[in-house]
mmCIF file as gemmi writes it, N, C-alpha and C atoms, coordinates in Angstrom:
data_model
loop_
_atom_site.group_PDB
_atom_site.id
_atom_site.type_symbol
_atom_site.label_atom_id
_atom_site.label_alt_id
_atom_site.label_comp_id
_atom_site.label_asym_id
_atom_site.label_entity_id
_atom_site.label_seq_id
_atom_site.pdbx_PDB_ins_code
_atom_site.Cartn_x
_atom_site.Cartn_y
_atom_site.Cartn_z
_atom_site.occupancy
_atom_site.B_iso_or_equiv
_atom_site.pdbx_formal_charge
_atom_site.auth_seq_id
_atom_site.auth_asym_id
_atom_site.pdbx_PDB_model_num
ATOM 1 N N . UNK Axp A 1 ? -32.69 -45.674 71.147 1 0 ? 1 A 1
ATOM 2 C CA . UNK Axp A 1 ? -32.601 -44.926 70.501 1 0 ? 1 A 1
ATOM 3 C C . UNK Axp A 1 ? -33.288 -44.867 68.813 1 0 ? 1 A 1
ATOM 4 N N . UNK Axp A 2 ? -33.751 -43.908 68.625 1 0 ? 2 A 1
ATOM 5 C CA . UNK Axp A 2 ? -34.396 -43.677 67.358 1 0 ? 2 A 1
ATOM 6 C C . UNK Axp A 2 ? -33.801 -43.095 66.399 1 0 ? 2 A 1
ATOM 7 N N . UNK Axp A 3 ? -33.876 -43.744 65.312 1 0 ? 3 A 1
ATOM 8 C CA . UNK Axp A 3 ? -32.8 -43.32 64.023 1 0 ? 3 A 1
ATOM 9 C C . UNK Axp A 3 ? -34.095 -42.646 63.098 1 0 ? 3 A 1
ATOM 10 N N . UNK Axp A 4 ? -33.635 -41.86 62.376 1 0 ? 4 A 1
ATOM 11 C CA . UNK Axp A 4 ? -34.922 -41.227 61.031 1 0 ? 4 A 1
ATOM 12 C C . UNK Axp A 4 ? -34.331 -42.237 60.05 1 0 ? 4 A 1
ATOM 13 N N . UNK Axp A 5 ? -35.216 -42.917 59.3 1 0 ? 5 A 1
ATOM 14 C CA . UNK Axp A 5 ? -35.063 -43.74 58.311 1 0 ? 5 A 1
ATOM 15 C C . UNK Axp A 5 ? -34.685 -42.828 57.006 1 0 ? 5 A 1
ATOM 16 N N . UNK Axp A 6 ? -33.941 -43.294 55.857 1 0 ? 6 A 1
ATOM 17 C CA . UNK Axp A 6 ? -33.648 -42.513 54.66 1 0 ? 6 A 1
ATOM 18 C C . UNK Axp A 6 ? -35.268 -42.132 54.034 1 0 ? 6 A 1
ATOM 19 N N . UNK Axp A 7 ? -35.909 -42.92 54.34 1 0 ? 7 A 1
ATOM 20 C CA . UNK Axp A 7 ? -37.338 -42.56 53.593 1 0 ? 7 A 1
ATOM 21 C C . UNK Axp A 7 ? -37.856 -41.336 54.21 1 0 ? 7 A 1
ATOM 22 N N . UNK Axp A 8 ? -37.889 -41.383 55.612 1 0 ? 8 A 1
ATOM 23 C CA . UNK Axp A 8 ? -38.383 -40.324 56.316 1 0 ? 8 A 1
ATOM 24 C C . UNK Axp A 8 ? -37.575 -38.964 56.054 1 0 ? 8 A 1
ATOM 25 N N . UNK Axp A 9 ? -36.328 -39.004 56.002 1 0 ? 9 A 1
ATOM 26 C CA . UNK Axp A 9 ? -35.71 -37.844 56.016 1 0 ? 9 A 1
ATOM 27 C C . UNK Axp A 9 ? -36.032 -37.491 54.433 1 0 ? 9 A 1
ATOM 28 N N . UNK Axp A 10 ? -36.284 -38.048 53.416 1 0 ? 10 A 1
ATOM 29 C CA . UNK Axp A 10 ? -36.983 -37.573 51.962 1 0 ? 10 A 1
ATOM 30 C C . UNK Axp A 10 ? -38.131 -37.178 52.184 1 0 ? 10 A 1
ATOM 31 N N . UNK Axp A 11 ? -39.112 -37.509 52.905 1 0 ? 11 A 1
ATOM 32 C CA . UNK Axp A 11 ? -40.533 -37.149 53.135 1 0 ? 11 A 1
ATOM 33 C C . UNK Axp A 11 ? -40.237 -35.702 53.705 1 0 ? 11 A 1
ATOM 34 N N . UNK Axp A 12 ? -39.324 -35.893 55.042 1 0 ? 12 A 1
ATOM 35 C CA . UNK Axp A 12 ? -39.307 -34.454 55.459 1 0 ? 12 A 1
ATOM 36 C C . UNK Axp A 12 ? -38.673 -33.138 54.57 1 0 ? 12 A 1
ATOM 37 N N . UNK Axp A 13 ? -37.819 -33.552 53.814 1 0 ? 13 A 1
ATOM 38 C CA . UNK Axp A 13 ? -37.398 -32.667 52.746 1 0 ? 13 A 1
ATOM 39 C C . UNK Axp A 13 ? -38.174 -32.232 51.424 1 0 ? 13 A 1
ATOM 40 N N . UNK Axp A 14 ? -38.973 -33.027 51.104 1 0 ? 14 A 1
ATOM 41 C CA . UNK Axp A 14 ? -40.037 -33.071 50.258 1 0 ? 14 A 1
ATOM 42 C C . UNK Axp A 14 ? -40.898 -31.962 50.678 1 0 ? 14 A 1
ATOM 43 N N . UNK Axp A 15 ? -41.702 -32.252 52.057 1 0 ? 15 A 1
ATOM 44 C CA . UNK Axp A 15 ? -42.615 -31.278 52.644 1 0 ? 15 A 1
ATOM 45 C C . UNK Axp A 15 ? -41.987 -29.972 53.012 1 0 ? 15 A 1
ATOM 46 N N . UNK Axp A 16 ? -40.687 -29.96 53.597 1 0 ? 16 A 1
ATOM 47 C CA . UNK Axp A 16 ? -40.314 -28.805 53.828 1 0 ? 16 A 1
ATOM 48 C C . UNK Axp A 16 ? -40.164 -27.738 52.678 1 0 ? 16 A 1
ATOM 49 N N . UNK Axp A 17 ? -39.492 -28.423 51.531 1 0 ? 17 A 1
ATOM 50 C CA . UNK Axp A 17 ? -39.667 -27.264 50.422 1 0 ? 17 A 1
ATOM 51 C C . UNK Axp A 17 ? -40.941 -26.955 50.088 1 0 ? 17 A 1
ATOM 52 N N . UNK Axp A 18 ? -42.127 -27.492 49.969 1 0 ? 18 A 1
ATOM 53 C CA . UNK Axp A 18 ? -43.122 -27.136 49.594 1 0 ? 18 A 1
ATOM 54 C C . UNK Axp A 18 ? -43.811 -26.32 50.589 1 0 ? 18 A 1
ATOM 55 N N . UNK Axp A 19 ? -43.618 -26.503 51.704 1 0 ? 19 A 1
ATOM 56 C CA . UNK Axp A 19 ? -44.148 -25.305 52.791 1 0 ? 19 A 1
ATOM 57 C C . UNK Axp A 19 ? -43.576 -24.147 52.722 1 0 ? 19 A 1
ATOM 58 N N . UNK Axp A 20 ? -42.097 -24.312 52.289 1 0 ? 20 A 1
ATOM 59 C CA . UNK Axp A 20 ? -41.315 -22.883 52.379 1 0 ? 20 A 1
ATOM 60 C C . UNK Axp A 20 ? -41.882 -22.43 51.173 1 0 ? 20 A 1
ATOM 61 N N . UNK Axp A 21 ? -42.116 -22.786 50.069 1 0 ? 21 A 1
ATOM 62 C CA . UNK Axp A 21 ? -42.5 -22.5 48.603 1 0 ? 21 A 1
ATOM 63 C C . UNK Axp A 21 ? -43.636 -21.799 48.955 1 0 ? 21 A 1
ATOM 64 N N . UNK Axp A 22 ? -45.016 -22.579 49.686 1 0 ? 22 A 1
ATOM 65 C CA . UNK Axp A 22 ? -46.12 -21.639 49.873 1 0 ? 22 A 1
ATOM 66 C C . UNK Axp A 22 ? -45.868 -20.385 50.597 1 0 ? 22 A 1
ATOM 67 N N . UNK Axp A 23 ? -45.037 -20.834 51.385 1 0 ? 23 A 1
ATOM 68 C CA . UNK Axp A 23 ? -44.993 -19.414 52.289 1 0 ? 23 A 1
ATOM 69 C C . UNK Axp A 23 ? -44.271 -18.406 51.521 1 0 ? 23 A 1
ATOM 70 N N . UNK Axp A 24 ? -43.238 -18.81 50.96 1 0 ? 24 A 1
ATOM 71 C CA . UNK Axp A 24 ? -42.439 -17.565 49.999 1 0 ? 24 A 1
ATOM 72 C C . UNK Axp A 24 ? -43.363 -17.2 49.046 1 0 ? 24 A 1
ATOM 73 N N . UNK Axp A 25 ? -44.105 -17.764 48.387 1 0 ? 25 A 1
ATOM 74 C CA . UNK Axp A 25 ? -45.239 -17.194 47.597 1 0 ? 25 A 1
ATOM 75 C C . UNK Axp A 25 ? -46.397 -16.545 47.971 1 0 ? 25 A 1
ATOM 76 N N . UNK Axp A 26 ? -46.645 -16.66 49.103 1 0 ? 26 A 1
ATOM 77 C CA . UNK Axp A 26 ? -47.7 -15.895 49.74 1 0 ? 26 A 1
ATOM 78 C C . UNK Axp A 26 ? -47.39 -14.558 50.319 1 0 ? 26 A 1
ATOM 79 N N . UNK Axp A 27 ? -45.981 -14.456 50.515 1 0 ? 27 A 1
ATOM 80 C CA . UNK Axp A 27 ? -45.568 -13.126 50.788 1 0 ? 27 A 1
ATOM 81 C C . UNK Axp A 27 ? -45.286 -12.423 49.835 1 0 ? 27 A 1
ATOM 82 N N . UNK Axp A 28 ? -46.059 -11.195 49.436 1 0 ? 28 A 1
ATOM 83 C CA . UNK Axp A 28 ? -45.563 -10.335 48.244 1 0 ? 28 A 1
ATOM 84 C C . UNK Axp A 28 ? -43.941 -9.771 48.165 1 0 ? 28 A 1
ATOM 85 N N . UNK Axp A 29 ? -43.493 -9.588 49.224 1 0 ? 29 A 1
ATOM 86 C CA . UNK Axp A 29 ? -41.838 -9.289 48.713 1 0 ? 29 A 1
ATOM 87 C C . UNK Axp A 29 ? -41.119 -10.167 48.586 1 0 ? 29 A 1
ATOM 88 N N . UNK Axp A 30 ? -41.358 -11.657 48.655 1 0 ? 30 A 1
ATOM 89 C CA . UNK Axp A 30 ? -40.501 -12.681 48.217 1 0 ? 30 A 1
ATOM 90 C C . UNK Axp A 30 ? -41.011 -13.254 46.954 1 0 ? 30 A 1
ATOM 91 N N . UNK Axp A 31 ? -42.252 -13.083 46.738 1 0 ? 31 A 1
ATOM 92 C CA . UNK Axp A 31 ? -42.971 -13.655 45.406 1 0 ? 31 A 1
ATOM 93 C C . UNK Axp A 31 ? -42.245 -13.781 44.355 1 0 ? 31 A 1
ATOM 94 N N . UNK Axp A 32 ? -41.732 -12.681 43.722 1 0 ? 32 A 1
ATOM 95 C CA . UNK Axp A 32 ? -40.448 -12.912 42.862 1 0 ? 32 A 1
ATOM 96 C C . UNK Axp A 32 ? -39.5 -13.833 42.803 1 0 ? 32 A 1
ATOM 97 N N . UNK Axp A 33 ? -38.848 -14.001 43.931 1 0 ? 33 A 1
ATOM 98 C CA . UNK Axp A 33 ? -37.775 -14.602 44.175 1 0 ? 33 A 1
ATOM 99 C C . UNK Axp A 33 ? -38.204 -16.386 44.274 1 0 ? 33 A 1
ATOM 100 N N . UNK Axp A 34 ? -39.212 -16.652 44.676 1 0 ? 34 A 1
ATOM 101 C CA . UNK Axp A 34 ? -39.585 -17.952 44.68 1 0 ? 34 A 1
ATOM 102 C C . UNK Axp A 34 ? -40.359 -18.341 43.407 1 0 ? 34 A 1
ATOM 103 N N . UNK Axp A 35 ? -40.63 -17.442 42.546 1 0 ? 35 A 1
ATOM 104 C CA . UNK Axp A 35 ? -41.314 -17.685 41.349 1 0 ? 35 A 1
ATOM 105 C C . UNK Axp A 35 ? -39.942 -18.187 40.416 1 0 ? 35 A 1
ATOM 106 N N . UNK Axp A 36 ? -38.855 -17.541 40.695 1 0 ? 36 A 1
ATOM 107 C CA . UNK Axp A 36 ? -37.4 -17.403 39.924 1 0 ? 36 A 1
ATOM 108 C C . UNK Axp A 36 ? -36.94 -18.937 40.334 1 0 ? 36 A 1
ATOM 109 N N . UNK Axp A 37 ? -37.538 -19.407 41.642 1 0 ? 37 A 1
ATOM 110 C CA . UNK Axp A 37 ? -36.832 -20.592 41.994 1 0 ? 37 A 1
ATOM 111 C C . UNK Axp A 37 ? -37.702 -21.998 41.694 1 0 ? 37 A 1
ATOM 112 N N . UNK Axp A 38 ? -38.767 -21.485 41.233 1 0 ? 38 A 1
ATOM 113 C CA . UNK Axp A 38 ? -39.72 -22.918 40.664 1 0 ? 38 A 1
ATOM 114 C C . UNK Axp A 38 ? -39.15 -23.754 39.757 1 0 ? 38 A 1
ATOM 115 N N . UNK Axp A 39 ? -38.287 -23.496 38.818 1 0 ? 39 A 1
ATOM 116 C CA . UNK Axp A 39 ? -37.76 -24.651 38.176 1 0 ? 39 A 1
ATOM 117 C C . UNK Axp A 39 ? -36.72 -25.456 38.974 1 0 ? 39 A 1
ATOM 118 N N . UNK Axp A 40 ? -35.993 -24.724 39.829 1 0 ? 40 A 1
ATOM 119 C CA . UNK Axp A 40 ? -35.205 -25.544 40.85 1 0 ? 40 A 1
ATOM 120 C C . UNK Axp A 40 ? -35.892 -26.486 41.702 1 0 ? 40 A 1
ATOM 121 N N . UNK Axp A 41 ? -37.045 -25.82 42.275 1 0 ? 41 A 1
ATOM 122 C CA . UNK Axp A 41 ? -37.978 -26.766 42.782 1 0 ? 41 A 1
ATOM 123 C C . UNK Axp A 41 ? -38.134 -27.914 42.301 1 0 ? 41 A 1
ATOM 124 N N . UNK Axp A 42 ? -38.796 -27.536 40.927 1 0 ? 42 A 1
ATOM 125 C CA . UNK Axp A 42 ? -39.363 -29.07 40.202 1 0 ? 42 A 1
ATOM 126 C C . UNK Axp A 42 ? -38.456 -30.069 39.896 1 0 ? 42 A 1
ATOM 127 N N . UNK Axp A 43 ? -37.139 -29.333 39.544 1 0 ? 43 A 1
ATOM 128 C CA . UNK Axp A 43 ? -36.198 -30.616 39.458 1 0 ? 43 A 1
ATOM 129 C C . UNK Axp A 43 ? -35.609 -31.094 40.802 1 0 ? 43 A 1
ATOM 130 N N . UNK Axp A 44 ? -35.583 -30.404 41.892 1 0 ? 44 A 1
ATOM 131 C CA . UNK Axp A 44 ? -35.08 -31.049 43.332 1 0 ? 44 A 1
ATOM 132 C C . UNK Axp A 44 ? -36.297 -32.174 43.361 1 0 ? 44 A 1
ATOM 133 N N . UNK Axp A 45 ? -37.348 -31.594 43.288 1 0 ? 45 A 1
ATOM 134 C CA . UNK Axp A 45 ? -38.211 -32.686 43.579 1 0 ? 45 A 1
ATOM 135 C C . UNK Axp A 45 ? -38.445 -33.984 42.81 1 0 ? 45 A 1
ATOM 136 N N . UNK Axp A 46 ? -38.109 -33.705 41.185 1 0 ? 46 A 1
ATOM 137 C CA . UNK Axp A 46 ? -38.145 -35.062 40.539 1 0 ? 46 A 1
ATOM 138 C C . UNK Axp A 46 ? -36.864 -35.896 40.818 1 0 ? 46 A 1
ATOM 139 N N . UNK Axp A 47 ? -35.662 -35.356 41.519 1 0 ? 47 A 1
ATOM 140 C CA . UNK Axp A 47 ? -34.374 -36.21 41.777 1 0 ? 47 A 1
ATOM 141 C C . UNK Axp A 47 ? -34.842 -36.738 43.043 1 0 ? 47 A 1
ATOM 142 N N . UNK Axp A 48 ? -35.33 -36.164 44.172 1 0 ? 48 A 1
ATOM 143 C CA . UNK Axp A 48 ? -36.025 -36.911 45.136 1 0 ? 48 A 1
ATOM 144 C C . UNK Axp A 48 ? -36.873 -38.179 44.93 1 0 ? 48 A 1
ATOM 145 N N . UNK Axp A 49 ? -37.845 -37.988 44.098 1 0 ? 49 A 1
ATOM 146 C CA . UNK Axp A 49 ? -38.976 -38.83 44.054 1 0 ? 49 A 1
ATOM 147 C C . UNK Axp A 49 ? -37.895 -40.172 43.278 1 0 ? 49 A 1
ATOM 148 N N . UNK Axp A 50 ? -37.048 -39.587 42.046 1 0 ? 50 A 1
ATOM 149 C CA . UNK Axp A 50 ? -36.579 -40.805 41.637 1 0 ? 50 A 1
ATOM 150 C C . UNK Axp A 50 ? -35.385 -41.619 42.474 1 0 ? 50 A 1
ATOM 151 N N . UNK Axp A 51 ? -34.854 -40.805 43.507 1 0 ? 51 A 1
ATOM 152 C CA . UNK Axp A 51 ? -33.826 -41.529 44.599 1 0 ? 51 A 1
ATOM 153 C C . UNK Axp A 51 ? -34.569 -42.494 45.374 1 0 ? 51 A 1
ATOM 154 N N . UNK Axp A 52 ? -35.837 -41.905 45.7 1 0 ? 52 A 1
ATOM 155 C CA . UNK Axp A 52 ? -36.787 -42.716 46.608 1 0 ? 52 A 1
ATOM 156 C C . UNK Axp A 52 ? -37.612 -43.637 46.096 1 0 ? 52 A 1
ATOM 157 N N . UNK Axp A 53 ? -37.686 -43.901 44.698 1 0 ? 53 A 1
ATOM 158 C CA . UNK Axp A 53 ? -38.557 -44.828 43.898 1 0 ? 53 A 1
ATOM 159 C C . UNK Axp A 53 ? -37.933 -46.042 44.163 1 0 ? 53 A 1
ATOM 160 N N . UNK Axp A 54 ? -38.936 -47.386 44.541 1 0 ? 54 A 1
ATOM 161 C CA . UNK Axp A 54 ? -38.616 -48.533 44.555 1 0 ? 54 A 1
ATOM 162 C C . UNK Axp A 54 ? -38.957 -49.479 43.593 1 0 ? 54 A 1
ATOM 163 N N . UNK Axp A 55 ? -39.701 -49.041 42.705 1 0 ? 55 A 1
ATOM 164 C CA . UNK Axp A 55 ? -40.19 -49.908 41.708 1 0 ? 55 A 1
ATOM 165 C C . UNK Axp A 55 ? -39.355 -50.096 40.355 1 0 ? 55 A 1
ATOM 166 N N . UNK Axp A 56 ? -37.833 -49.889 40.361 1 0 ? 56 A 1
ATOM 167 C CA . UNK Axp A 56 ? -37.13 -49.936 39.267 1 0 ? 56 A 1
ATOM 168 C C . UNK Axp A 56 ? -37.347 -51.229 38.976 1 0 ? 56 A 1
ATOM 169 N N . UNK Axp A 57 ? -37.565 -51.403 37.496 1 0 ? 57 A 1
ATOM 170 C CA . UNK Axp A 57 ? -37.431 -52.648 36.731 1 0 ? 57 A 1
ATOM 171 C C . UNK Axp A 57 ? -36.899 -52.341 35.16 1 0 ? 57 A 1
ATOM 172 N N . UNK Axp A 58 ? -37.139 -53.178 34.337 1 0 ? 58 A 1
ATOM 173 C CA . UNK Axp A 58 ? -36.777 -52.728 32.793 1 0 ? 58 A 1
ATOM 174 C C . UNK Axp A 58 ? -38.102 -52.038 32.509 1 0 ? 58 A 1
ATOM 175 N N . UNK Axp A 59 ? -39.149 -51.871 32.882 1 0 ? 59 A 1
ATOM 176 C CA . UNK Axp A 59 ? -40.243 -51.35 32.347 1 0 ? 59 A 1
ATOM 177 C C . UNK Axp A 59 ? -40.378 -49.672 32.752 1 0 ? 59 A 1
ATOM 178 N N . UNK Axp A 60 ? -40.133 -49.578 34.036 1 0 ? 60 A 1
ATOM 179 C CA . UNK Axp A 60 ? -39.72 -48.315 34.599 1 0 ? 60 A 1
ATOM 180 C C . UNK Axp A 60 ? -39.452 -47.066 33.74 1 0 ? 60 A 1
ATOM 181 N N . UNK Axp A 61 ? -38.248 -47.136 33.127 1 0 ? 61 A 1
ATOM 182 C CA . UNK Axp A 61 ? -37.58 -45.875 32.232 1 0 ? 61 A 1
ATOM 183 C C . UNK Axp A 61 ? -38.602 -45.809 31.046 1 0 ? 61 A 1
ATOM 184 N N . UNK Axp A 62 ? -39.121 -46.529 30.559 1 0 ? 62 A 1
ATOM 185 C CA . UNK Axp A 62 ? -39.958 -46.634 29.228 1 0 ? 62 A 1
ATOM 186 C C . UNK Axp A 62 ? -41.138 -45.946 29.786 1 0 ? 62 A 1
ATOM 187 N N . UNK Axp A 63 ? -41.655 -46.613 31.114 1 0 ? 63 A 1
ATOM 188 C CA . UNK Axp A 63 ? -42.81 -45.67 31.471 1 0 ? 63 A 1
ATOM 189 C C . UNK Axp A 63 ? -42.821 -44.269 31.601 1 0 ? 63 A 1
ATOM 190 N N . UNK Axp A 64 ? -41.437 -43.92 32.27 1 0 ? 64 A 1
ATOM 191 C CA . UNK Axp A 64 ? -41.32 -42.55 32.794 1 0 ? 64 A 1
ATOM 192 C C . UNK Axp A 64 ? -40.934 -41.463 31.333 1 0 ? 64 A 1
ATOM 193 N N . UNK Axp A 65 ? -40.481 -42.154 30.587 1 0 ? 65 A 1
ATOM 194 C CA . UNK Axp A 65 ? -40.213 -41.482 29.414 1 0 ? 65 A 1
ATOM 195 C C . UNK Axp A 65 ? -41.531 -41.391 28.499 1 0 ? 65 A 1
ATOM 196 N N . UNK Axp A 66 ? -42.163 -42.246 28.45 1 0 ? 66 A 1
ATOM 197 C CA . UNK Axp A 66 ? -43.441 -41.866 27.983 1 0 ? 66 A 1
ATOM 198 C C . UNK Axp A 66 ? -44.317 -41.055 28.804 1 0 ? 66 A 1
ATOM 199 N N . UNK Axp A 67 ? -44.388 -41.174 30.023 1 0 ? 67 A 1
ATOM 200 C CA . UNK Axp A 67 ? -45.189 -40.047 30.623 1 0 ? 67 A 1
ATOM 201 C C . UNK Axp A 67 ? -44.607 -38.796 30.277 1 0 ? 67 A 1
ATOM 202 N N . UNK Axp A 68 ? -43.226 -38.741 30.198 1 0 ? 68 A 1
ATOM 203 C CA . UNK Axp A 68 ? -42.691 -37.129 30.115 1 0 ? 68 A 1
ATOM 204 C C . UNK Axp A 68 ? -43.381 -36.793 28.696 1 0 ? 68 A 1
ATOM 205 N N . UNK Axp A 69 ? -42.945 -37.65 27.586 1 0 ? 69 A 1
ATOM 206 C CA . UNK Axp A 69 ? -43.393 -37.011 26.343 1 0 ? 69 A 1
ATOM 207 C C . UNK Axp A 69 ? -45.026 -36.853 26.04 1 0 ? 69 A 1
ATOM 208 N N . UNK Axp A 70 ? -45.671 -37.529 26.645 1 0 ? 70 A 1
ATOM 209 C CA . UNK Axp A 70 ? -47.199 -37.562 26.699 1 0 ? 70 A 1
ATOM 210 C C . UNK Axp A 70 ? -47.318 -36.037 27.352 1 0 ? 70 A 1
ATOM 211 N N . UNK Axp A 71 ? -46.836 -35.754 28.401 1 0 ? 71 A 1
ATOM 212 C CA . UNK Axp A 71 ? -47.167 -34.512 29.144 1 0 ? 71 A 1
ATOM 213 C C . UNK Axp A 71 ? -46.644 -33.275 28.473 1 0 ? 71 A 1
ATOM 214 N N . UNK Axp A 72 ? -45.409 -33.572 27.887 1 0 ? 72 A 1
ATOM 215 C CA . UNK Axp A 72 ? -44.779 -32.479 27.391 1 0 ? 72 A 1
ATOM 216 C C . UNK Axp A 72 ? -45.176 -32.134 26.077 1 0 ? 72 A 1
ATOM 217 N N . UNK Axp A 73 ? -45.769 -33.278 25.305 1 0 ? 73 A 1
ATOM 218 C CA . UNK Axp A 73 ? -46.616 -33.161 23.967 1 0 ? 73 A 1
ATOM 219 C C . UNK Axp A 73 ? -47.706 -32.385 24.232 1 0 ? 73 A 1
ATOM 220 N N . UNK Axp A 74 ? -48.557 -32.615 25.588 1 0 ? 74 A 1
ATOM 221 C CA . UNK Axp A 74 ? -50.002 -32.009 25.477 1 0 ? 74 A 1
ATOM 222 C C . UNK Axp A 74 ? -49.714 -30.238 25.893 1 0 ? 74 A 1
ATOM 223 N N . UNK Axp A 75 ? -48.741 -29.975 26.668 1 0 ? 75 A 1
ATOM 224 C CA . UNK Axp A 75 ? -48.066 -28.702 26.922 1 0 ? 75 A 1
ATOM 225 C C . UNK Axp A 75 ? -47.989 -28.059 25.569 1 0 ? 75 A 1
ATOM 226 N N . UNK Axp A 76 ? -47.373 -28.568 24.872 1 0 ? 76 A 1
ATOM 227 C CA . UNK Axp A 76 ? -47.005 -28.023 23.443 1 0 ? 76 A 1
ATOM 228 C C . UNK Axp A 76 ? -48.262 -27.912 22.679 1 0 ? 76 A 1
ATOM 229 N N . UNK Axp A 77 ? -49.219 -28.699 22.613 1 0 ? 77 A 1
ATOM 230 C CA . UNK Axp A 77 ? -50.431 -28.669 21.99 1 0 ? 77 A 1
ATOM 231 C C . UNK Axp A 77 ? -51.332 -27.505 22.632 1 0 ? 77 A 1
ATOM 232 N N . UNK Axp A 78 ? -50.906 -27.226 23.905 1 0 ? 78 A 1
ATOM 233 C CA . UNK Axp A 78 ? -52.034 -26.34 24.725 1 0 ? 78 A 1
ATOM 234 C C . UNK Axp A 78 ? -51.622 -25.247 24.355 1 0 ? 78 A 1
ATOM 235 N N . UNK Axp A 79 ? -50.29 -25.022 24.408 1 0 ? 79 A 1
ATOM 236 C CA . UNK Axp A 79 ? -49.686 -23.412 24.377 1 0 ? 79 A 1
ATOM 237 C C . UNK Axp A 79 ? -49.996 -22.995 22.956 1 0 ? 79 A 1
ATOM 238 N N . UNK Axp A 80 ? -49.669 -23.861 21.85 1 0 ? 80 A 1
ATOM 239 C CA . UNK Axp A 80 ? -50.014 -23.197 20.532 1 0 ? 80 A 1
ATOM 240 C C . UNK Axp A 80 ? -51.15 -23.292 20.173 1 0 ? 80 A 1
ATOM 241 N N . UNK Axp A 81 ? -51.949 -24.015 20.412 1 0 ? 81 A 1
ATOM 242 C CA . UNK Axp A 81 ? -53.793 -24.238 20.089 1 0 ? 81 A 1
ATOM 243 C C . UNK Axp A 81 ? -54.471 -23.619 20.792 1 0 ? 81 A 1
ATOM 244 N N . UNK Axp A 82 ? -54.317 -23.668 22.309 1 0 ? 82 A 1
ATOM 245 C CA . UNK Axp A 82 ? -55.399 -23.363 23.112 1 0 ? 82 A 1
ATOM 246 C C . UNK Axp A 82 ? -56.479 -24.545 23.441 1 0 ? 82 A 1
ATOM 247 N N . UNK Axp A 83 ? -56.386 -25.828 22.771 1 0 ? 83 A 1
ATOM 248 C CA . UNK Axp A 83 ? -56.5 -26.83 22.868 1 0 ? 83 A 1
ATOM 249 C C . UNK Axp A 83 ? -56.18 -27.77 24.247 1 0 ? 83 A 1
ATOM 250 N N . UNK Axp A 84 ? -57.089 -28.593 24.865 1 0 ? 84 A 1
ATOM 251 C CA . UNK Axp A 84 ? -56.734 -29.182 26.145 1 0 ? 84 A 1
ATOM 252 C C . UNK Axp A 84 ? -56.884 -28.211 27.208 1 0 ? 84 A 1
ATOM 253 N N . UNK Axp A 85 ? -56.203 -27.142 27.317 1 0 ? 85 A 1
ATOM 254 C CA . UNK Axp A 85 ? -56.322 -26.551 28.564 1 0 ? 85 A 1
ATOM 255 C C . UNK Axp A 85 ? -56.749 -25.037 28.324 1 0 ? 85 A 1
ATOM 256 N N . UNK Axp A 86 ? -57.253 -24.834 27.249 1 0 ? 86 A 1
ATOM 257 C CA . UNK Axp A 86 ? -57.411 -23.391 26.991 1 0 ? 86 A 1
ATOM 258 C C . UNK Axp A 86 ? -56.6 -22.536 26.589 1 0 ? 86 A 1
ATOM 259 N N . UNK Axp A 87 ? -56.464 -21.395 26.481 1 0 ? 87 A 1
ATOM 260 C CA . UNK Axp A 87 ? -55.497 -20.196 26.245 1 0 ? 87 A 1
ATOM 261 C C . UNK Axp A 87 ? -54.699 -19.91 27.48 1 0 ? 87 A 1
ATOM 262 N N . UNK Axp A 88 ? -53.337 -20.17 27.185 1 0 ? 88 A 1
ATOM 263 C CA . UNK Axp A 88 ? -52.53 -19.64 28.398 1 0 ? 88 A 1
ATOM 264 C C . UNK Axp A 88 ? -51.076 -19.584 27.848 1 0 ? 88 A 1
ATOM 265 N N . UNK Axp A 89 ? -50.099 -18.611 28.341 1 0 ? 89 A 1
ATOM 266 C CA . UNK Axp A 89 ? -49.001 -18.651 28.005 1 0 ? 89 A 1
ATOM 267 C C . UNK Axp A 89 ? -48.112 -18.843 29.598 1 0 ? 89 A 1
ATOM 268 N N . UNK Axp A 90 ? -46.899 -19.321 29.186 1 0 ? 90 A 1
ATOM 269 C CA . UNK Axp A 90 ? -46.056 -19.536 30.347 1 0 ? 90 A 1
ATOM 270 C C . UNK Axp A 90 ? -45.152 -17.974 30.504 1 0 ? 90 A 1
ATOM 271 N N . UNK Axp A 91 ? -45.056 -17.524 31.616 1 0 ? 91 A 1
ATOM 272 C CA . UNK Axp A 91 ? -44.108 -16.48 31.809 1 0 ? 91 A 1
ATOM 273 C C . UNK Axp A 91 ? -42.757 -17.041 32.065 1 0 ? 91 A 1
ATOM 274 N N . UNK Axp A 92 ? -41.789 -16.038 32.357 1 0 ? 92 A 1
ATOM 275 C CA . UNK Axp A 92 ? -40.486 -16.703 32.307 1 0 ? 92 A 1
ATOM 276 C C . UNK Axp A 92 ? -40.122 -17.773 33.265 1 0 ? 92 A 1
ATOM 277 N N . UNK Axp A 93 ? -40.796 -18.16 34.439 1 0 ? 93 A 1
ATOM 278 C CA . UNK Axp A 93 ? -40.217 -18.722 35.702 1 0 ? 93 A 1
ATOM 279 C C . UNK Axp A 93 ? -41.536 -20.057 35.692 1 0 ? 93 A 1
ATOM 280 N N . UNK Axp A 94 ? -42.084 -20.359 34.273 1 0 ? 94 A 1
ATOM 281 C CA . UNK Axp A 94 ? -43.281 -21.288 34.471 1 0 ? 94 A 1
ATOM 282 C C . UNK Axp A 94 ? -44.478 -20.834 35.072 1 0 ? 94 A 1
ATOM 283 N N . UNK Axp A 95 ? -44.706 -19.611 35.385 1 0 ? 95 A 1
ATOM 284 C CA . UNK Axp A 95 ? -45.766 -18.998 36.431 1 0 ? 95 A 1
ATOM 285 C C . UNK Axp A 95 ? -47.008 -18.708 35.533 1 0 ? 95 A 1
């Protein structure tokens, strides 16, 4: 008898979310809906990755916080100055 491991279930969910997203964004009649779901998809993906992360130690939260703030800071610089990524703006759903 074969059982699906917790890790395999997480991988299946993650792949399914991305496949459904790609299909939804490629269909013009559903594109607006899937753009609105983008923030929820990003949060769900982050939660799944944190739930399945195996390398938890004292340094991991510091690394995760540093990665977040470096990424967020570069986005702020990029949006307000045009440096790093060129000129761009975010729409209402990060699109």
